[in-house]
C-alpha positions, 0 to 999 in steps of 0.5 A: 500500500502506498498512498499520500493524502492531502488533508484540507481540513482547517489547521485547528481541526486537522490533527486528529484526521492526520493522526488517524491517516498516518496510523493507517500507514498513509503519508499525509500533507496538511494543506488547510485551505479554509480558516475558521474565524469567530464571527465577532458581529454575532448577537450578544444574547442567544435568542429564545428557543424551543430547540437548538440545532448545531451544524458543526464542531465550530458552531459548538466552539463559538456558539454555546456561550449564551445557550438557554438551559434545558432546551433540546439540542440536535447535532448534524453529526457524531463529531458535533455531538461529541464536541457538545458532550465535552461541554456536558451537553447531550444532543440528538443525532440522526443516523444519516449525518446530514440536514436530510437526516435531521429532518427525518427525526421524529422530534423535528416533525411536529414543530408548528409554532416552535422557535428553532435556532440553527447555530452555524457559520455565515452562509451555507445551505438553506434546506434545513431552515426552509423545511422546518419553516414549511412545517410551521416553525420559526427559524433563526440563524445564529451565525457564530463563525465564518469560513475564509480562504486559508494560506497553506504552504505551496511547498507542501503542495509541491511535495504532494504532487511530487510523490509517486504514491497514489494521491488522495484529496479530502473533500469535506465541503464545497468550500474546500473544493472551491478554495483549493482550486483557487490556491492551486497553480493553474498548471497543476489543476489538471493533476489535482482533478486526476487525484482520488477525491474522498467526498464527504457528501453527495453535494461535494461529489456533484460539485467535483463532477461539475469542476471536472474531477474524474476519480470521486469516491463518496464517503458512506460513514461521514467521519475520519474513519469513513474516509479511511475506509474509502482510501483502504477500499480503493487501495485494495482494488489497485 
């Protein structure tokens, strides 16, 4: 087995992923294409809420300071739920780690007249809020961070492309793909798109297809372990 992985996660979140990949015997190049920053203009007081939904670990990091006590909490995925648990908070998690999975939960079906707060970064998908509003809820966004294009070392990228190992790129979001393509020199774009892309969601897969990536592998279990499983499966077929 000879694989090298371009870890595109933000620097503040990259270490666990890198450590897991290296424990599997993969070479890893850390190339944080996104920088996460707290949204300093976020509201100083958390809105009144009947239910609170956390979209990411960054939402937990920056968005529990004024959390109303005793309200049902929901997490889009396992990692976010674990981040809440570190703070002594329990959240309901869907089997499918996605907005669609959240919307299938029994406890988010009959929400007419309820105030639901979605804690997230600035911008993002509207599907969750739109569907909850269609069910009669009043939905408020609490946007506690923003995603910016990072400033990774281009020399690290050169090392990735110089490797003779099978190359994998971690595609955890559409933003990652867009920022990555903006950072990579134009003469390396074709080589980038020929790498094996480990896509964390169907939306990432669709974006990659739109951009022209040719080797896309969809992660079933949306976690670091799920990404490792994808790489191992591709390597086993090589």
